[in-house]
C-alpha positions in Angstrom: -11.5 -31.8 -0.7 -14.3 -31.2 1.8 -13.4 -27.6 2.5 -12.1 -25.9 5.6 -14.0 -26.1 8.9 -16.2 -23.2 9.9 -18.9 -21.1 8.2 -17.8 -21.5 4.6 -19.7 -21.7 1.3 -18.1 -23.6 -1.5 -19.4 -23.4 -5.1 -20.4 -26.5 -6.9 -20.1 -25.4 -10.6 -16.7 -25.2 -12.4 -15.1 -21.8 -12.3 -15.7 -19.4 -15.1 -16.0 -15.6 -15.3 -19.7 -15.5 -14.5 -19.3 -17.8 -11.5 -16.2 -15.9 -10.2 -18.0 -12.6 -10.3 -21.4 -13.8 -9.1 -22.5 -11.9 -5.9 -22.2 -14.9 -3.6 -21.4 -13.7 -0.1 -19.9 -16.1 2.5 -22.0 -16.9 5.5 -19.8 -14.5 7.6 -18.7 -11.8 5.1 -16.3 -10.2 7.5 -14.0 -8.4 5.1 -16.8 -7.1 2.8 -18.4 -5.6 5.9 -15.2 -3.9 6.8 -15.1 -2.5 3.3 -18.6 -1.1 3.7 -17.9 0.4 7.1 -14.7 2.1 5.7 -16.7 3.4 2.7 -19.5 4.8 4.8 -17.2 6.4 7.4 -15.0 8.1 4.7 -18.0 9.4 2.7 -19.6 10.7 6.0 -16.4 12.6 6.7 -16.1 14.0 3.2 -19.7 15.1 3.1 -19.4 16.8 6.5 -16.5 18.9 5.2 -18.3 19.7 1.9 -21.5 20.7 3.7 -19.6 22.8 6.2 -18.0 24.7 3.3 -14.6 23.2 3.7 -12.5 21.8 0.8 -11.8 18.2 0.4 -10.2 16.7 -2.7 -12.6 14.9 -5.0 -9.7 12.8 -6.4 -8.8 11.6 -2.9 -12.4 10.6 -2.4 -12.5 8.7 -5.7 -9.3 6.9 -4.8 -10.5 5.8 -1.4 -14.0 4.8 -2.6 -12.4 2.8 -5.5 -10.3 0.9 -2.9 -13.3 0.1 -0.8 -15.4 -1.0 -3.7 -12.5 -3.2 -5.0 -12.2 -4.7 -1.5 -15.9 -5.4 -1.3 -16.1 -7.0 -4.7 -13.0 -9.2 -4.5 -14.0 -10.5 -1.1 -17.7 -10.6 -1.6 -18.3 -12.4 -4.9 -17.7 -16.0 -6.1 -14.0 -15.4 -6.0 -13.9 -15.9 -2.3 -15.7 -19.3 -2.6 -13.3 -20.5 -5.3 -10.4 -19.1 -3.2 -11.0 -21.9 -0.7 -9.9 -24.5 -3.2 -7.8 -22.8 -6.0 -4.4 -21.4 -5.5 -4.7 -19.1 -8.5 -7.8 -17.4 -7.1 -6.3 -17.1 -3.6 -3.1 -15.7 -5.1 -5.2 -13.1 -7.1 -7.0 -12.1 -3.9 -3.7 -11.9 -2.0 -2.1 -9.6 -4.6 -5.1 -7.5 -4.7 -5.3 -7.1 -0.9 -1.5 -6.4 -0.7 -0.7 -4.4 -3.8 -3.8 -2.8 -5.3 -6.3 -2.0 -2.5 -3.7 -0.3 -0.1 -2.5 2.4 -2.6 -6.1 3.3 -3.4 -7.0 3.6 0.3 -3.8 5.5 1.2 -4.0 8.0 -1.6 -7.4 9.0 -0.1 -5.6 10.3 3.0 -8.1 8.9 5.5 -6.0 10.0 8.5 -6.1 13.6 7.4 -9.8 13.4 6.7 -10.4 11.9 10.2 -8.5 14.8 11.9 -10.3 17.4 9.9 -13.9 16.0 9.8 -14.1 14.9 13.5 -15.6 17.7 15.7 -13.0 19.4 17.8 -15.1 19.3 21.0 -16.6 16.7 23.3 -16.1 13.1 22.2 -14.7 14.3 18.9 -11.8 16.0 20.7 -10.9 12.7 22.4 -11.1 10.9 19.0 -8.8 13.4 17.4 -6.3 13.3 20.2 -6.3 9.5 20.1 -5.9 9.4 16.3 -3.1 11.9 16.3 -1.3 10.0 19.1 -1.7 6.8 17.1 -0.3 8.3 14.0 2.7 9.7 15.8 3.3 6.8 18.3 6.5 4.9 18.7 4.6 1.6 18.1 3.4 2.9 14.7 6.9 4.0 13.9 8.2 0.5 14.5 5.4 -1.0 12.4 6.3 1.2 9.4 10.1 0.6 9.7 11.6 -1.2 6.6 13.4 -3.5 9.0 10.0 -5.0 10.0 8.0 -4.5 6.8 10.4 -6.1 4.3 10.7 -9.4 6.3 6.9 -9.4 6.8 6.5 -9.0 3.0 8.9 -11.9 2.5 6.9 -14.0 5.0 3.6 -13.4 3.3 5.0 -15.2 0.2 7.9 -17.5 0.9 7.4 -18.1 4.6 3.7 -19.0 4.3 3.7 -21.1 1.2 7.1 -22.9 1.3 7.0 -23.7 5.0 3.6 -25.4 5.0 2.2 -22.7 7.3 -0.4 -21.7 4.7 -1.7 -25.2 4.3 -2.2 -25.5 8.1 -3.9 -22.2 8.4 -6.2 -22.6 5.4 -7.8 -25.7 7.0 -10.1 -23.4 9.0 -12.3 -20.4 8.3 -10.5 -18.4 10.9 -7.1 -19.2 9.4 -8.3 -18.4 5.9 -9.8 -15.0 6.8 -6.9 -14.3 9.2 -4.5 -14.7 6.3 -6.6 -12.3 4.1 -6.6 -9.7 6.9 -2.8 -10.2 7.2 -2.4 -9.6 3.5 -4.4 -6.4 3.7 -2.8 -5.0 6.8 0.8 -5.8 5.6 0.1 -4.2 2.3 -1.2 -1.0 4.0 1.8 -0.9 6.4 4.2 -1.3 3.5 2.6 1.3 1.3 1.9 3.9 4.0 5.5 5.3 4.3 5.8 5.3 0.5 2.9 7.5 -0.6 0.9 8.6 2.4 0.2 12.3 2.8 -1.2 11.7 6.4 0.9 12.7 9.5 3.3 9.9 10.2 5.8 9.3 13.0 8.7 9.7 10.6 9.1 10.3 6.9 11.7 8.6 4.7 13.7 10.5 2.1 12.5 10.2 -1.5 15.6 8.1 -2.2 14.9 5.8 0.8 11.3 5.2 -0.5 12.6 4.4 -4.0 15.0 1.8 -2.5 12.2 0.2 -0.6 10.1 -0.1 -3.8 13.0 -1.6 -5.7 13.6 -4.1 -2.9 10.0 -5.2 -3.0 9.6 -5.4 -6.8 11.4 -8.7 -7.4 10.1 -10.5 -4.3 6.7 -11.6 -5.6 8.1 -12.0 -9.1 10.7 -14.5 -8.0 8.1 -16.4 -6.0 5.9 -16.6 -9.1 8.9 -18.1 -11.0 9.2 -20.8 -8.2 5.5 -21.6 -8.6 5.7 -21.9 -12.4 8.8 -24.1 -12.3 7.5 -26.5 -9.7 6.5 -30.0 -10.9 4.4 -30.9 -7.9 1.9 -28.9 -5.8 3.8 -26.7 -3.4 0.8 -25.9 -1.3 -0.7 -29.2 -0.2 -4.0 -27.6 0.8 -4.7 -26.7 -2.9 -3.5 -30.1 -4.2 -7.1 -31.6 -4.4 -9.7 -29.1 -5.4 -13.4 -30.3 -5.6 -13.8 -32.8 -8.4 -16.9 -31.0 -9.7 -14.7 -27.9 -10.5 -12.6 -29.9 -13.0 -9.4 -28.0 -12.1 -5.9 -29.4 -12.6 -3.9 -28.3 -9.5 -0.6 -28.1 -11.4 -2.1 -26.0 -14.2 -3.8 -23.9 -11.5 -0.5 -23.5 -9.7 1.2 -22.5 -13.0 -1.5 -19.8 -13.5 -1.0 -18.6 -9.9 2.7 -18.3 -10.5 2.0 -16.2 -13.6 -0.2 -13.9 -11.5 2.5 -13.5 -8.8 5.1 -12.8 -11.5 3.0 -10.2 -13.4 0.0 -8.8 -11.6 2.0 -7.0 -8.9 4.1 -5.0 -11.4 1.3 -2.6 -12.5 0.5 -1.3 -8.9 4.2 -1.1 -8.1 4.8 1.0 -11.3 2.0 3.3 -10.3 3.5 3.8 -6.8 6.9 4.4 -8.5 5.4 7.1 -10.7 3.7 8.7 -7.7 7.0 8.8 -5.8 9.0 10.2 -8.7 6.3 12.8 -9.3 6.3 13.9 -5.7 10.1 14.0 -5.6 10.2 16.3 -8.7 7.4 18.5 -7.3 9.2 18.9 -3.9 12.5 19.7 -5.6 10.8 22.2 -7.8 9.1 23.8 -4.8 12.3 24.0 -2.8 14.2 25.6 -5.8 11.4 28.1 -6.2 11.4 29.0 -2.5 15.3 29.4 -2.7 15.0 31.7 -5.7 12.4 33.8 -3.9 14.5 34.1 -0.7 17.5 35.1 -2.9 15.4 37.8 -4.6 14.2 39.2 -1.2 17.3 38.8 1.0 20.1 37.9 -1.4 22.5 35.0 -0.9 24.9 35.7 2.1 27.5 33.2 0.9 27.5 34.5 -2.6 27.5 38.2 -1.5 30.5 37.5 0.9 32.4 35.8 -1.9 31.7 38.7 -4.3 32.8 41.1 -1.6 36.0 39.2 -1.2 36.7 39.3 -4.9 36.0 43.0 -5.0 38.5 43.7 -2.2 41.1 41.7 -4.0 40.5 43.7 -7.1 40.7 47.0 -5.2 44.0 45.9 -3.7 45.3 45.0 -7.2 44.4 48.4 -8.5 46.0 50.3 -5.5 49.6 51.2 -6.4 50.6 51.4 -2.8 49.6 47.7 -2.3 50.8 46.2 -5.6 54.2 45.5 -4.1 52.5 43.4 -1.4 50.6 41.2 -3.8 
């Protein structure tokens, strides 16, 4: 393997934990730079609110910052170099970009922070209007619809790897980084309607969100089983890693399948717990509001029913009407 064409750095030493986590940036570290930009922009908005005496959740900030740091680390250390030749490393990056980073970023509510921290005058007013329009637009509604997102999720595993599309795209730096961006964007679009507190074009019911999660849960697990059961390399691009790495492609594929089968379950479980917690909280809030309205205004339906029973009782006690009952 000579590596893909383009500005790519490939390690020469065999992979171990120290090499995988060594801070070795690629010649064009596009995704780590995106992570840094997101981190700086978010912290600038949060600090602006805090300095102005406005409240902004520390937990939201921690969540978003953690997502940015994870994005920078996974794409900015030796992992990225070994991901150009090892399916297991590339699969770990894909699962992280699709299933771990997006929930952390989305729980930070960056859309709400943007709307609150951007000045409501001058250029800031234009930015706010454009952001709100984007969040509410028909195009964004289509992108978040399960009819689009679930097939896209299927494509990022089965369509890419089993059709040979991944092997063709990974031959170039643009294709490799393009796939990584696809993983990140598709993960964000899939997770947004599930747990986002930002203003969205439409919100699914809690039951609809749970159904989406349960549809997604087995997709990557079944793909992992396919990888683990294969007796030949399924992705030809990863069939011949550099000789100096001393990597058996079949053993590496087996490990990649194990990652696909197991790694995605923990983030999915966290999303599931968040959904159930919010469902319980919303139901509790609605029940409390209903009780409060009942205490203040009564229940018209119940009052009418009680009044009807009272009239029946009065008629039963009236001797002049007993013969009519």
